[in-house]
C-alpha positions as CSV (number, residue, x, y, z in Angstrom):
1,M,0.0,0.0,0.0
2,G,3.1,2.3,0.2
3,I,2.8,3.9,-3.3
4,Y,-1.0,3.9,-3.3
5,G,-1.1,5.2,0.3
6,A,1.2,8.0,-0.8
7,I,-1.1,8.9,-3.7
8,N,-4.1,8.8,-1.3
9,S,-2.4,11.1,1.2
10,A,-1.3,13.5,-1.4
11,V,-4.8,13.7,-2.9
12,S,-6.2,14.4,0.6
13,G,-3.6,17.1,1.0
14,L,-4.7,18.7,-2.3
15,A,-8.3,18.6,-1.2
16,A,-7.4,20.1,2.2
17,Q,-5.3,22.9,0.7
18,A,-8.1,23.6,-1.7
19,T,-10.4,24.1,1.3
20,A,-7.9,26.5,2.8
21,L,-7.6,28.4,-0.4
22,E,-11.4,28.8,-0.6
23,N,-11.4,30.2,3.0
24,I,-8.5,32.6,2.2
25,S,-10.3,33.7,-1.0
26,G,-13.5,34.4,0.9
27,N,-11.7,36.3,3.6
28,V,-9.9,38.5,1.1
29,A,-13.1,39.1,-0.8
30,N,-14.8,40.2,2.5
31,S,-11.9,42.2,3.9
32,Q,-14.0,45.4,3.5
33,T,-17.3,43.9,4.6
34,T,-18.7,45.5,7.7
35,G,-18.8,43.1,10.7
36,F,-17.4,40.2,8.7
37,K,-15.8,37.4,10.7
38,R,-13.1,35.5,8.8
39,L,-12.9,31.7,8.6
40,D,-9.5,30.2,9.4
41,T,-8.6,26.6,8.4
42,T,-7.7,23.8,10.7
43,F,-5.9,20.6,9.4
44,S,-6.4,17.2,11.1
45,D,-4.7,13.9,10.3
46,L,-6.4,10.6,9.6
47,V,-4.3,7.5,10.6
48,S,-4.3,5.1,7.7
49,G,-3.4,2.1,9.8
50,G,-0.2,0.3,10.5
51,G,1.4,-1.7,13.3
52,A,0.8,-1.6,17.0
53,V,4.0,0.3,17.6
54,Q,5.2,3.7,16.4
55,A,8.0,2.2,14.3
56,S,5.6,0.3,12.1
57,Q,3.1,3.1,11.6
58,V,3.0,5.6,8.7
59,S,1.6,9.1,8.3
60,G,-2.0,9.2,7.3
61,T,-4.2,11.4,5.2
62,T,-5.5,14.8,6.2
63,F,-8.7,16.7,6.1
64,A,-9.5,20.4,6.6
65,T,-12.2,22.1,8.7
66,S,-13.2,25.7,9.0
67,R,-12.5,27.5,12.3
68,A,-14.8,30.4,13.3
69,T,-13.3,33.7,14.6
70,N,-16.5,35.2,16.0
71,T,-14.7,36.2,19.2
72,V,-12.0,38.2,17.3
73,Q,-13.1,41.8,17.1
74,G,-12.4,43.9,14.0
75,D,-11.1,47.4,14.0
76,I,-13.6,50.1,14.9
77,T,-13.8,53.2,12.8
78,S,-15.6,56.5,13.2
79,V,-18.4,57.5,10.8
80,D,-20.7,60.5,10.4
81,V,-24.0,58.6,10.2
82,D,-26.0,58.9,13.4
83,T,-27.6,55.5,13.0
84,Y,-24.4,53.6,12.4
85,M,-23.0,51.7,15.5
86,A,-20.5,49.2,16.5
87,I,-20.2,46.7,19.4
88,N,-17.2,47.0,21.7
89,G,-16.9,43.6,23.3
90,E,-19.1,40.5,22.9
91,G,-22.6,40.3,21.5
92,Y,-24.6,40.6,18.3
93,F,-27.4,42.9,17.0
94,V,-30.8,41.1,16.8
95,V,-32.1,41.3,13.3
96,T,-34.7,39.8,10.9
97,K,-35.4,39.7,7.2
98,A,-38.4,41.1,5.3
99,S,-40.7,38.4,4.0
100,D,-43.2,40.3,1.8
101,V,-44.9,43.6,1.1
102,V,-48.6,43.7,1.8
103,D,-50.6,46.8,0.8
104,G,-47.4,48.8,0.6
105,S,-46.2,47.8,4.1
106,T,-43.3,45.5,4.8
107,T,-44.0,42.2,6.6
108,F,-41.2,40.2,8.4
109,A,-40.1,36.6,8.6
110,D,-40.4,34.7,11.8
111,E,-36.7,33.8,11.8
112,T,-34.3,35.8,13.9
113,Y,-30.7,36.4,13.0
114,Y,-27.6,38.0,14.6
115,T,-25.0,40.3,13.1
116,R,-22.1,42.6,14.0
117,G,-22.8,44.7,10.9
118,G,-24.1,47.9,12.4
119,D,-24.5,50.0,9.2
120,F,-28.2,50.6,9.8
121,E,-30.1,53.4,8.1
122,R,-33.7,54.5,8.2
123,D,-35.8,53.5,5.2
124,K,-38.9,55.2,3.8
125,E,-41.1,53.3,6.3
126,G,-39.0,54.2,9.3
127,Y,-37.3,50.9,9.7
128,L,-33.6,50.6,10.5
129,I,-32.0,48.3,7.8
130,N,-28.4,47.5,7.1
131,A,-26.6,47.1,3.8
132,S,-27.2,43.3,3.8
133,G,-31.0,43.8,4.1
134,Y,-31.4,42.9,7.8
135,Y,-33.9,44.9,9.9
136,L,-32.8,45.9,13.4
137,Q,-34.9,44.7,16.4
138,G,-35.2,46.3,19.9
139,F,-37.4,46.8,22.9
140,E,-39.9,49.6,22.6
141,L,-39.6,52.1,25.5
142,D,-42.5,53.5,27.5
143,P,-42.7,57.3,26.8
144,D,-43.5,58.1,30.4
145,T,-41.2,55.8,32.4
146,G,-38.5,55.1,29.8
147,N,-38.6,51.4,30.7
148,A,-38.8,48.6,28.1
149,I,-42.2,47.3,27.1
150,G,-42.3,43.5,26.9
151,D,-39.6,40.9,26.9
152,D,-39.4,40.1,23.2
153,P,-37.7,42.5,20.8
154,T,-39.7,43.8,17.8
155,V,-38.6,45.4,14.5
156,I,-37.6,49.0,15.2
157,Q,-39.8,51.5,13.4
158,I,-39.6,55.3,13.9
159,E,-42.5,56.8,12.0
160,N,-42.9,60.4,10.8
161,Q,-45.8,60.9,13.1
162,P,-45.5,64.4,14.8
163,L,-44.8,64.6,18.5
164,A,-47.9,65.9,20.2
165,A,-47.8,69.3,22.0
166,S,-47.4,69.4,25.8
167,A,-48.9,72.2,27.8
168,T,-46.8,74.3,30.1
169,T,-47.5,73.3,33.7
170,T,-44.6,74.9,35.6
171,V,-42.4,78.0,35.0
172,D,-39.3,77.8,37.2
173,Y,-38.7,81.5,38.1
174,Q,-35.5,83.0,39.5
175,A,-34.7,86.6,40.1
176,N,-33.4,89.1,42.6
177,L,-35.5,92.2,43.1
178,P,-33.7,95.3,44.2
179,R,-34.5,96.9,47.6
180,V,-35.1,100.2,45.8
181,P,-36.4,99.9,42.2
182,Q,-35.1,102.5,39.8
183,T,-38.5,103.2,38.2
184,N,-39.3,106.3,36.0
185,D,-41.1,107.8,39.0
186,Y,-38.2,107.4,41.5
187,D,-36.6,110.8,42.2
188,G,-33.5,109.4,43.8
189,S,-34.1,110.9,47.3
190,D,-37.4,109.6,48.7
191,E,-37.8,105.8,48.4
192,D,-41.6,106.1,48.5
193,T,-41.4,107.6,45.0
194,A,-40.3,104.2,43.8
195,L,-43.5,102.6,45.0
196,L,-46.5,101.7,42.8
197,A,-48.3,104.8,41.7
198,A,-51.5,105.3,43.7
199,A,-53.4,106.0,40.5
200,V,-52.9,102.4,39.5
201,G,-54.9,101.0,42.5
202,A,-55.0,97.4,43.7
203,G,-55.8,94.4,41.6
204,N,-55.5,94.1,37.8
205,V,-54.1,97.1,36.0
206,A,-56.6,98.8,33.8
207,V,-55.6,99.9,30.3
208,A,-56.3,103.5,31.3
209,N,-53.7,103.2,34.1
210,E,-51.0,101.4,32.0
211,D,-48.7,104.3,31.6
212,A,-48.7,105.1,35.3
213,F,-48.1,101.4,36.0
214,L,-45.1,101.1,33.6
215,D,-43.6,104.3,35.2
216,S,-43.8,102.8,38.7
217,S,-42.7,99.2,38.0
218,I,-39.8,97.2,36.7
219,S,-39.4,94.3,34.2
220,G,-39.2,90.8,35.6
221,G,-38.4,89.1,32.3
222,S,-40.5,87.2,29.8
223,I,-40.9,83.7,28.4
224,T,-42.9,81.8,25.9
225,I,-45.2,79.2,27.3
226,Y,-47.6,76.8,25.5
227,N,-51.3,75.9,26.1
228,Q,-52.9,72.6,25.7
229,N,-52.9,72.5,21.9
230,G,-49.3,73.9,21.6
231,T,-50.1,77.5,20.9
232,A,-47.4,79.8,22.0
233,M,-48.1,82.5,24.5
234,N,-45.6,85.3,25.3
235,V,-45.7,85.9,29.1
236,E,-44.2,89.2,30.2
237,V,-43.6,89.7,34.0
238,R,-43.4,93.0,35.8
239,Y,-43.0,93.8,39.5
240,A,-44.1,96.9,41.5
241,K,-43.1,97.5,45.0
242,T,-46.1,98.4,47.2
243,L,-44.6,98.6,50.7
244,N,-41.2,99.8,52.0
245,Y,-39.3,98.6,55.0
246,D,-38.9,101.5,57.4
247,A,-36.2,101.3,60.1
248,G,-38.4,103.2,62.6
249,V,-41.4,101.0,61.9
250,P,-40.7,97.3,61.8
251,Q,-42.4,96.1,58.7
252,D,-41.3,94.1,55.7
253,D,-41.0,95.0,52.0
254,T,-43.8,93.8,49.7
255,W,-43.9,93.5,45.9
256,T,-46.8,92.7,43.6
257,M,-46.2,90.4,40.6
258,Y,-48.0,91.2,37.4
259,I,-48.4,89.4,34.0
260,S,-49.2,91.3,30.7
261,S,-52.6,90.5,29.3
262,G,-51.2,90.8,25.7
263,G,-53.5,93.6,24.6
264,D,-56.8,93.0,26.4
265,A,-59.3,95.9,25.7
266,A,-59.9,96.5,29.4
267,T,-57.0,95.0,31.4
268,A,-53.3,95.7,30.6
269,Y,-51.7,93.6,33.4
270,Y,-53.0,90.9,35.7
271,D,-52.4,90.9,39.4
272,V,-50.8,87.6,40.2
273,G,-50.2,88.1,43.9
274,D,-48.1,89.8,46.6
275,I,-44.6,88.6,47.8
276,T,-43.1,89.8,51.1
277,F,-39.4,89.8,51.9
278,D,-37.8,90.1,55.3
279,T,-34.9,92.4,56.2
280,T,-32.4,89.7,55.1
281,G,-33.8,89.7,51.6
282,A,-35.4,86.2,51.8
283,M,-38.9,85.6,50.8
284,L,-41.1,85.7,53.8
285,G,-44.7,85.1,52.6
286,M,-47.1,85.2,49.7
287,T,-50.7,86.5,49.2
288,A,-53.0,85.6,46.4
289,G,-53.9,88.2,43.8
290,A,-56.6,88.6,41.2
291,I,-55.6,85.6,39.1
292,G,-53.1,83.8,41.3
293,T,-53.4,81.6,44.3
294,V,-50.6,80.4,46.6
295,N,-49.6,76.8,45.9
296,G,-49.7,74.2,48.6
297,T,-45.9,74.4,49.3
298,S,-46.1,78.3,49.6
299,D,-43.2,78.7,47.1
300,G,-45.1,79.8,44.1
301,F,-48.3,81.0,42.5
302,D,-50.8,78.8,40.7
303,I,-52.8,80.4,37.9
304,A,-55.9,78.4,37.0
305,T,-56.7,80.3,33.8
306,L,-54.2,82.7,32.0
307,T,-55.3,84.5,28.9
308,V,-52.7,86.4,26.9
309,G,-54.1,88.0,23.8
310,S,-56.5,85.5,22.2
311,T,-54.8,82.4,23.7
312,T,-55.7,80.8,27.1
313,A,-53.7,78.3,29.1
314,S,-54.8,76.4,32.2
315,N,-53.2,75.4,35.4
316,V,-49.8,77.1,35.1
317,E,-47.5,77.4,38.2
318,F,-44.9,80.0,38.7
319,S,-42.4,78.4,41.1
320,F,-39.9,80.1,43.4
321,A,-38.7,76.9,44.9
322,N,-35.4,76.7,46.7
323,G,-35.3,80.4,47.5
324,S,-35.0,81.4,43.9
325,L,-36.8,84.8,44.4
326,T,-34.9,87.2,46.6
327,Q,-34.6,90.9,47.5
328,Y,-31.0,91.9,47.9
329,S,-29.7,95.5,47.4
330,D,-28.8,96.2,43.8
331,P,-27.3,99.5,42.7
332,D,-28.9,99.3,39.3
333,G,-32.4,99.1,40.8
334,T,-33.5,96.4,38.3
335,A,-34.3,92.8,38.6
336,S,-31.1,90.8,38.2
337,S,-30.2,87.1,37.8
338,V,-33.5,86.7,36.0
339,S,-34.1,83.2,34.6
340,L,-37.3,81.6,33.4
341,D,-37.6,78.0,32.4
342,Q,-40.8,76.2,31.4
343,D,-41.7,72.6,30.7
344,G,-44.1,72.9,27.7
345,Y,-43.5,72.6,24.0
346,P,-45.5,72.8,20.7
347,A,-46.1,69.9,18.4
348,G,-43.0,68.9,16.4
349,E,-42.1,67.1,13.2
350,L,-39.5,64.3,13.2
351,T,-36.1,65.8,12.1
352,G,-33.6,63.0,12.8
353,V,-32.9,59.6,14.4
354,A,-29.7,58.7,16.2
355,V,-28.3,56.0,18.5
356,D,-26.6,57.0,21.8
357,D,-23.9,55.2,23.7
358,A,-26.5,53.6,26.0
359,G,-27.9,51.7,23.0
360,R,-31.1,53.7,22.8
361,V,-32.7,54.9,19.6
362,I,-33.3,58.7,19.9
363,A,-35.9,60.5,17.8
364,S,-35.3,64.3,17.5
365,Y,-38.1,66.7,16.6
366,S,-38.4,70.3,15.3
367,N,-39.5,71.6,18.7
368,N,-36.1,70.7,20.2
369,Q,-37.5,67.7,21.9
370,Q,-35.8,64.3,22.0
371,R,-37.4,61.0,22.8
372,A,-35.8,57.6,23.5
373,V,-38.1,55.3,21.6
374,Y,-36.2,51.9,21.6
375,Q,-33.6,50.1,23.5
376,I,-31.2,48.0,21.4
377,P,-30.3,44.6,23.0
378,L,-27.2,42.6,22.4
379,A,-27.4,38.8,22.0
380,T,-24.7,36.6,23.6
381,F,-24.3,32.9,23.3
382,E,-22.6,30.2,25.4
383,A,-20.9,28.8,22.3
384,E,-21.0,31.5,19.6
385,Q,-18.4,29.6,17.5
386,N,-21.2,27.1,16.8
387,L,-23.5,29.7,15.2
388,Q,-24.5,29.0,11.7
389,R,-23.2,31.5,9.1
390,V,-25.8,32.9,6.8
391,D,-25.7,35.5,4.0
392,G,-24.9,39.1,4.8
393,A,-22.3,38.6,7.6
394,A,-25.0,37.3,9.8
395,F,-25.6,34.2,11.9
396,A,-28.4,31.9,13.0
397,A,-28.6,30.2,16.4
398,T,-28.2,26.4,16.5
399,A,-28.7,23.7,19.1
400,S,-24.9,23.7,19.6
401,S,-24.6,27.5,20.1
402,G,-27.4,27.7,22.7
403,D,-30.2,30.2,23.0
404,P,-29.5,33.9,22.8
405,D,-29.2,35.9,26.1
406,L,-30.4,39.4,25.6
407,S,-29.4,40.7,29.1
408,G,-25.7,41.3,28.6
409,G,-23.1,41.9,25.9
410,G,-20.6,44.7,25.3
411,Q,-21.0,48.4,24.8
412,I,-22.8,49.9,21.8
413,L,-20.7,52.7,20.3
414,S,-22.6,55.3,18.3
415,N,-21.3,56.8,15.0
416,K,-18.9,53.8,14.7
417,L,-18.6,50.8,12.6
418,E,-16.8,47.5,13.2
419,L,-14.7,46.5,10.2
420,S,-13.9,43.0,8.9
421,N,-11.5,41.1,11.1
422,A,-9.8,39.7,7.9
423,D,-6.4,41.2,7.4
424,I,-5.0,41.3,3.8
425,A,-1.4,40.9,4.9
426,D,-2.2,37.9,7.0
427,E,-4.3,36.3,4.3
428,F,-1.5,36.9,1.8
429,S,1.0,35.1,4.0
430,K,-1.4,32.2,4.4
431,L,-1.9,32.2,0.6
432,I,1.8,31.7,0.0
433,I,2.0,28.8,2.4
434,T,-1.2,27.2,1.0
435,Q,0.1,27.5,-2.6
436,Q,3.5,25.9,-1.7
437,A,1.7,23.0,0.2
438,Y,-0.6,22.4,-2.8
439,S,2.3,22.4,-5.2
440,A,4.2,20.0,-3.0
441,N,1.3,17.6,-2.8
442,S,1.0,17.7,-6.6
443,K,4.7,16.8,-6.8
444,I,4.1,13.7,-4.6
445,V,1.3,12.5,-6.9
446,T,3.6,12.9,-9.9
447,S,6.5,11.2,-8.2
448,A,4.3,8.3,-6.9
449,D,2.9,7.9,-10.5
450,Q,6.4,7.6,-11.9
451,M,7.4,5.1,-9.2
452,L,4.3,3.0,-10.0
453,D,5.3,3.0,-13.7
454,D,8.8,1.8,-12.8
455,A,7.3,-1.0,-10.7
456,L,5.1,-2.1,-13.6
457,N,7.9,-1.9,-16.1
458,M,10.0,-4.4,-14.1
459,I,7.9,-7.3,-15.4
460,R,7.9,-6.2,-19.1
């Protein structure tokens, strides 16, 4: 069997090196494929038989098997597409394929696949699909709590539906009111001339008394708020001092807060309420006005109905929480450190979709609002080397790989892509060795054939 065994071994070597060449060829072809995992080649020997001791045994044939490199991460590169992402560490994106289009809408297959190819972009229906045609899956997030809804990931879809308006409920107000306001009426000598003009009277400011009011009050800033349907309302705040602290008579300073009516025919400014400060400049107490009531925590005014121009808002709170409204001496005589923030917004159109480093899909809207709409899970496996390779640099779970675990994995990196882990230089080195081994095996076949001819010619 010597010559025939040599031919048999050489032929097995040719077949094994051909398998190695095929893997090298595929790796080189996919050296630029996003998320591709190369296949290396492992050679194993088959003992052809022989004696019971080493001295009487001979080398056997060989066969080649493919070895997965799923655990070998490719280089990560930065990109400028907000929906592109890479995985730093272990794990796979959970994806599926489209099965059909019914009435213009895409339907999806029941099979689930797994990929490291994170080049996802939003299509016309709002789905995130990568270059290989796989649709990204994730957990939908509750808009109120931000927690995932359900335990099974679904195909991510960010539709063009506008974000509904949200009415303003709270205006966080901060300001320091001067001890002596520099109003138009203030003569610089008698502080009483800085008080609200007597002609204005108490309560709301009538249009007929608007000029007298403006001359005896100071600006408290302005802000745009939104009512229940998202209509903008420009709220202008003014303050008038109505009581001075007198060193000879122990009493506290009092200011009245007003809000512009926005052009009402009878009323120029609404009386929100009175605010009293002690001698240290800290807010001491509050008293309800014509439209305002003191809230339950006594650190702000609640306005049940506020009409500015032709627009009405309901249940708006002006909050002075954490001592944000003070009365410290100010040489300019104006309200300083004024800051107004509110929590409402108008309706908005979808303007963009991005993925953050926490693995959440973020929808951005034209009203400067952002919403986390999906959480992207990463699937890990007990034996990921046993995953079944499918088209498009993806994998399918097998009995040998185990079921996917969606509770762990590495870190999702936004605006990144994982490149192929096939290196051209390494593959070229393997190609040279494979070519030499293939050539050597072919020489053995040629030599064995000549030796066989010589053996047959001996009897001629």
